[in-house]
C-alpha positions in Angstrom: 5.2 -58.5 -34.5 4.7 -57.5 -30.7 1.2 -57.3 -29.6 0.5 -53.6 -28.5 -3.3 -53.9 -27.9 -4.5 -52.2 -24.9 -1.3 -50.4 -24.4 -1.4 -46.6 -23.9 1.1 -44.3 -25.6 0.7 -40.8 -24.4 -3.0 -39.8 -25.4 -3.4 -42.7 -27.5 -4.6 -46.2 -26.7 -4.2 -49.0 -29.0 -7.5 -50.8 -29.9 -5.9 -53.5 -32.0 -3.9 -54.3 -35.3 -4.9 -52.5 -38.5 -6.2 -55.2 -41.0 -5.2 -53.2 -44.2 -1.7 -52.1 -43.2 1.2 -54.0 -42.0 3.0 -52.8 -38.7 0.2 -50.5 -38.1 -2.3 -50.2 -35.2 -5.8 -48.7 -34.8 -5.8 -46.4 -31.9 -8.1 -44.2 -30.0 -7.1 -40.7 -28.9 -8.1 -39.1 -25.5 -10.3 -36.7 -27.5 -12.4 -39.6 -29.0 -10.9 -39.4 -32.5 -9.5 -42.8 -34.0 -6.5 -43.1 -36.3 -4.0 -45.5 -37.5 -0.5 -45.3 -36.3 2.7 -47.5 -37.2 4.6 -49.5 -34.6 7.7 -47.3 -35.1 5.7 -44.1 -34.4 4.2 -45.4 -31.1 7.4 -46.8 -29.8 9.5 -43.9 -30.6 7.0 -41.4 -29.1 6.6 -39.6 -32.4 2.8 -40.0 -32.3 1.1 -39.5 -29.0 -2.4 -37.9 -30.2 -4.3 -37.1 -33.0 -3.0 -33.6 -33.1 -5.8 -32.3 -31.0 -3.1 -30.9 -28.4 -1.7 -28.7 -31.2 -5.2 -27.6 -32.3 -6.2 -26.8 -28.7 -3.2 -24.5 -28.2 -3.8 -22.9 -31.8 -7.3 -22.1 -30.7 -6.0 -20.2 -27.6 -7.1 -22.9 -24.9 -4.5 -23.0 -22.2 -6.4 -24.4 -19.6 -4.2 -26.0 -16.9 -1.1 -24.8 -18.6 1.6 -23.7 -16.1 4.3 -20.9 -16.2 6.2 -20.6 -13.1 3.9 -20.3 -10.2 0.9 -19.5 -12.4 -1.6 -22.0 -13.7 -4.2 -20.9 -16.3 -7.8 -21.4 -15.1 -10.3 -19.9 -17.4 -10.7 -17.3 -20.1 -12.4 -14.1 -19.0 -14.7 -11.7 -21.0 -12.0 -8.9 -20.7 -9.5 -8.2 -23.4 -6.1 -6.4 -23.6 -5.6 -5.1 -27.2 -7.1 -7.9 -29.2 -6.1 -10.8 -26.9 -8.7 -12.5 -24.4 -7.3 -12.2 -20.8 -7.1 -15.5 -18.8 -7.6 -15.9 -15.0 -4.5 -17.5 -13.7 -4.1 -18.9 -10.1 -0.7 -18.4 -8.5 0.7 -20.9 -6.0 0.8 -18.1 -3.2 -3.0 -18.0 -3.7 -3.2 -14.8 -5.7 -4.8 -14.4 -9.1 -3.9 -12.3 -12.0 -5.2 -11.7 -15.6 -2.7 -12.4 -18.4 -2.6 -13.0 -22.1 -2.4 -16.6 -23.4 1.1 -15.9 -25.1 2.6 -14.9 -21.9 1.8 -18.2 -20.2 2.8 -20.1 -23.3 6.1 -18.2 -23.6 6.7 -18.2 -19.8 7.0 -14.5 -20.0 4.8 -14.1 -16.7 5.7 -16.4 -13.8 3.7 -15.1 -10.7 1.0 -12.7 -9.6 3.7 -10.3 -8.4 4.7 -12.0 -5.4 8.1 -13.1 -6.7 8.9 -9.3 -7.2 7.5 -8.4 -3.8 9.5 -11.2 -2.1 12.8 -9.8 -3.6 11.8 -6.2 -2.5 11.2 -7.3 1.2 14.3 -6.7 3.3 15.2 -8.9 6.1 15.5 -6.6 9.2 15.8 -9.4 11.7 18.3 -8.6 14.3 19.0 -5.1 13.1 19.1 -2.2 15.4 17.3 1.1 15.0 17.9 3.5 17.7 16.8 1.7 20.8 14.7 -0.7 18.8 15.9 -4.2 17.6 13.7 -5.9 15.0 12.5 -9.3 16.1 10.1 -10.7 13.3 8.1 -9.5 10.3 4.4 -9.7 10.9 1.7 -10.8 8.2 0.4 -7.1 8.5 0.9 -4.1 6.5 0.7 -0.4 7.1 0.1 1.1 3.7 2.7 -0.7 1.3 5.1 -1.6 4.1 5.1 -4.7 6.4 5.0 -4.3 10.1 7.9 -5.5 12.3 7.7 -6.6 16.0 10.6 -4.9 17.8 12.2 -5.0 21.2 13.1 -1.7 22.9 15.9 -1.3 25.2 13.6 -0.2 27.9 12.0 -3.7 27.8 8.6 -2.9 25.9 7.7 -4.3 22.5 6.2 -2.3 19.7 4.9 -2.8 16.3 6.0 -0.5 13.5 6.5 -0.4 9.8 9.8 -1.3 7.8 9.6 2.2 6.2 9.4 3.9 9.7 12.4 2.0 10.8 14.5 2.4 7.8 13.6 6.3 7.5 14.5 6.7 11.3 11.2 8.1 12.1 10.7 5.3 14.9 13.7 4.8 17.2 11.9 3.6 20.3 8.6 2.4 21.7 8.0 6.0 22.8 10.2 6.2 25.8 12.7 8.5 24.0 9.9 11.2 23.6 8.8 10.7 27.3 12.2 11.2 28.5 12.7 14.3 26.3 9.6 15.8 27.7 10.7 15.0 31.2 14.0 16.7 30.6 12.4 20.0 29.1 10.0 20.0 31.9 12.7 19.8 34.7 14.6 22.6 33.0 11.9 24.9 31.8 8.8 23.8 33.7 5.9 22.2 32.1 4.1 23.7 29.2 1.2 24.8 31.5 3.8 26.6 33.6 5.6 28.3 30.5 2.4 29.2 28.7 -0.5 30.5 30.5 -3.6 28.7 28.9 -7.3 29.3 29.7 -10.0 27.1 28.2 -7.5 26.1 25.6 -6.5 29.7 24.7 -2.9 30.9 25.2 -2.8 34.3 27.0 1.0 34.8 25.9 0.1 34.3 22.2 -2.7 36.7 22.4 -0.7 39.5 23.9 2.5 38.9 21.7 0.4 38.4 18.3 3.6 37.1 16.5 3.0 36.0 12.9 3.7 32.5 11.7 6.6 32.1 9.3 4.3 31.1 6.4 1.9 34.1 6.9 1.9 36.4 3.7 -0.9 38.7 4.6 0.9 40.7 7.4 -2.0 39.7 9.9 -2.8 36.6 11.7 -6.0 34.8 10.6 -6.2 36.8 7.2 -5.5 34.9 4.0 -5.9 35.3 0.3 -8.7 33.4 -1.4 -8.4 33.9 -5.3 -8.8 37.8 -5.8 -10.5 38.1 -2.5 -9.5 38.0 1.3 -10.9 35.8 4.1 -10.5 36.6 7.9 -11.0 34.1 10.7 -10.3 34.1 14.3 -9.8 30.9 16.8 -10.9 31.6 20.2 -11.2 28.8 23.0 -10.8 26.2 20.4 -13.7 27.5 18.3 -13.1 28.9 14.9 -15.0 32.2 14.0 -15.4 33.1 10.3 -15.4 36.8 10.0 -16.2 37.1 6.4 -14.8 37.5 2.9 -13.6 40.8 1.7 -12.8 42.7 -1.4 -9.5 44.1 -0.2 -6.7 43.0 2.3 -7.1 46.1 4.4 -10.9 45.3 4.9 -9.9 41.8 6.0 -7.3 43.0 8.3 -9.5 45.5 10.0 -12.3 42.9 10.6 -9.6 40.8 12.2 -8.6 43.6 14.4 -12.0 44.5 15.4 -12.7 40.8 16.3 -9.5 40.8 18.5 -10.8 43.7 20.5 -14.2 42.0 20.9 -13.0 38.6 21.9 -9.5 39.0 23.4 -10.2 42.3 25.2 -12.8 41.1 27.5 -11.0 37.9 27.9 -7.7 39.5 29.0 -9.6 41.9 31.4 -11.2 39.0 33.1 -7.9 37.1 33.2 -6.0 39.8 34.8 -8.8 40.8 37.2 -7.4 40.2 40.7 -3.8 39.4 39.4 -0.8 41.6 40.1 1.1 40.8 36.8 0.1 43.3 34.1 -0.3 42.5 30.5 2.9 42.0 28.6 3.1 45.0 26.1 3.1 44.1 22.3 6.4 44.5 20.6 
């Protein structure tokens, strides 16, 4: 009979032959237990431990067990349903809590990085208006990665993939600058087209046109539940005129405030000027 003393078979180390049984060996398991194993069981690999491996899994100990990119580290004090959640470390450096059965049965394989990698579109070399995507950066804006892009004008800009794909960003900003220059060349600058004094537009005061979303019939008057509120903005400062029981009262308060603020303002503006106020439509 071949002497197997000192040899290791899986988690078993052969101590010596068993004096009571033929073709059998006394073995010590890695967990410390001792048992008798036949030569055939050792050489065939049928026996490689005292059974502690199965007991450990049955008890829910999955320390060191791997599932895809995840390795089970330790149990936590958190539970999902009746199962203790284990802290698992991902190869990407991330961490995730998972039930032991998901690790044993390979149901979960990463912290979510695999799914994220599949979703990330490679925009390298693609053109978006005047921009060409050069490289993806390790930075995000919201849930979207930033890309460094080269503009046809020579500038580089960092913008999100979502902004590129939606068409919101088509240049480094040069398109907007050119559009403003064309408008100014055709119609004059905003300051030329609209008379502004201390941030207040003279033309807007004179014409008093309602915005499209106004439902009260008067600028600065809005419904607040079953009451009405009136406000007036003058020289970049908001003046709250009060809360009123009826729409009519709120409108009247707004009209009175317009006379008080705008009347004196327009008089001072036109003092010494030849152009008279534009009559309201």
